[in-house]
N, C-alpha and C positions, 0 to 999 in steps of 0.2 A: 548676391550681386546688388540687390536693392539696398541692403543695409550698408554696403560700401558707398553707394551713391548718397545715402542719407548722411553718413559720416563726413563725406566730402562736402556736402552742402552745409553741414554744421560748422565745419572747419572754415569755410569761406565767410559764414556769418560771424564767427568769433574773430577772425582776422580783421574784418571790416568794422567791428564794434557794434554789430546789429543784434548780437545774441542777448536775449533778456537776462540770462544768468550772469554772464561776464560783463556785459555792458561795455563801457570804455575804460574800465580799470585795467591798467597795464599788467599787474600781477595776476589777476584773474584770467586775462587773455593768454598770458604765458602758460599758466597751468592748463587752461583749456586746449591750447595748441599742443602741448606735450601729450595730454591724454588722447586727443583725437589722432595725433600722429601714430601713437602706439596702436590704436584701433585700426587705422588704415593699414599699418604693416601686418597686423594679424589677419585682417580681411584679405589683403593681397596675397598672403601666403596660402590661405585656404583656396582662393580662386586659382592660384598657380597649381595647387595640388589637383584640383578638378580639371584644369587644362591638360596636365600631363596624363591623367587617367583617361580623358576623352581621346587624346592622341593615340594611346595604346589600344583602346577599344576599337578605334577606327581601323588600325592596321590588323588587329586580330579578326575583325569582321571581314576585311579584304581577304585574308588568308582562308578563313572558313568558306567564303564565297567561291574562291578558286578551287578549293578542295571539293566542294559540293558539285561544281560543274564538271570537274574531272571524273568524279564518281558517277555522275549521271551519264557522261559519255562512255565510260567503261561498261556500265550496265546495259547500254543500248547497243553495244557491239554484238551481242548474241543474236 
């Protein structure tokens, strides 16, 4: 997540012309924007993968919690 924020910060610097590598050269800015957009897309897809995984682990945890409580109630019936 921090790398995605760093890429976003670099993107803003390049767009504003404050990046020391691209400076105010239009061609370098265009190349920098293209590269940074690809990095943001890649980072976004990785974050999306982790979001989906967290979603499913949450529901799996809820199911295990309910099964555990039902098992505890069943064992205490004796």
